[in-house]
C-alpha positions as CSV (number, residue, x, y, z in Angstrom):
1,M,-16.1,-10.3,-0.9
2,L,-13.6,-12.2,-3.1
3,E,-14.7,-10.2,-6.2
4,E,-14.2,-6.9,-4.3
5,I,-10.7,-7.9,-3.1
6,N,-9.8,-8.9,-6.7
7,N,-10.8,-5.4,-7.8
8,V,-8.2,-3.8,-5.5
9,I,-5.3,-5.8,-7.1
10,G,-3.6,-3.7,-9.8
11,L,-4.9,-0.4,-8.5
12,E,-2.5,2.5,-8.4
13,V,-1.6,3.8,-4.9
14,Y,-1.0,7.5,-4.1
15,T,0.4,9.2,-1.1
16,P,-1.6,11.9,0.8
17,D,0.2,14.5,-1.3
18,G,-0.9,12.8,-4.6
19,M,2.5,11.2,-5.4
20,F,2.4,7.8,-7.2
21,L,3.7,5.1,-4.9
22,G,3.1,1.9,-7.0
23,Q,0.4,-0.7,-7.6
24,V,-1.3,-3.2,-5.3
25,D,0.0,-6.7,-6.0
26,R,-1.7,-8.5,-3.2
27,V,-4.3,-7.9,-0.5
28,I,-3.2,-9.2,2.9
29,L,-6.1,-10.7,4.9
30,D,-6.5,-11.2,8.6
31,V,-8.6,-14.4,8.2
32,P,-9.5,-15.0,11.9
33,N,-10.9,-11.5,12.2
34,K,-12.3,-11.4,8.7
35,K,-10.8,-8.1,7.7
36,V,-8.2,-6.7,5.3
37,D,-4.8,-6.3,7.1
38,G,-2.8,-4.6,4.4
39,L,-1.9,-3.9,0.8
40,F,1.3,-5.5,-0.5
41,M,3.4,-3.9,-3.2
42,E,6.1,-5.9,-4.9
43,K,8.0,-2.8,-6.1
44,A,7.3,0.6,-4.6
45,S,8.5,3.8,-6.1
46,P,12.2,4.4,-5.3
47,V,11.3,8.0,-4.6
48,F,9.8,6.8,-1.3
49,V,11.3,3.3,-0.7
50,D,15.0,2.4,-1.0
51,E,15.6,0.5,-4.2
52,G,11.9,0.0,-4.7
53,V,11.8,-2.9,-2.3
54,S,8.5,-4.7,-1.5
55,I,6.3,-3.2,1.2
56,N,3.1,-4.0,3.1
57,I,1.0,-0.9,3.7
58,P,-1.2,-1.3,6.8
59,Y,-4.8,-1.0,5.8
60,S,-5.3,1.6,8.6
61,W,-3.2,4.0,6.4
62,V,-5.7,3.7,3.6
63,Q,-8.0,6.7,3.2
64,S,-10.1,5.6,0.3
65,V,-10.3,2.9,-2.4
66,G,-12.1,3.5,-5.7
67,D,-10.5,3.8,-9.1
68,I,-7.2,4.4,-7.2
69,V,-6.0,3.9,-3.6
70,I,-5.3,7.1,-1.6
71,L,-3.4,6.8,1.6
72,R,-4.1,9.0,4.7
73,H,-0.5,8.4,5.9
74,F,2.8,7.4,4.4
75,P,6.3,8.1,5.7
76,K,8.6,10.5,3.8
77,R,11.1,7.6,3.3
78,V,11.4,3.9,4.0
79,S,14.9,2.4,4.0
80,R,15.8,-1.1,2.9
81,D,16.4,-2.2,6.5
82,G,12.9,-1.1,7.5
83,R,13.8,2.3,9.0
84,V,11.1,4.9,8.5
85,D,11.6,8.7,8.2
86,V,8.4,10.4,9.3
């Protein structure tokens, strides 16, 4: 499993509309439940996230992982203070 998680780090992440969001910097694990909790991005695209701040994408928003990560859901805009425009 460690090798598989390592393969996700560095993958490009795309919104459901095919827009580039950024790259996976870390995989957040829920150790007690032995599952992936989220994908952490140090610097997300300023098109979607104010000032390109760091975000944690809930793994439930991930549609598929392969050569890239495709999300099934992502808000139109995330503000620096955590507000989300759906």
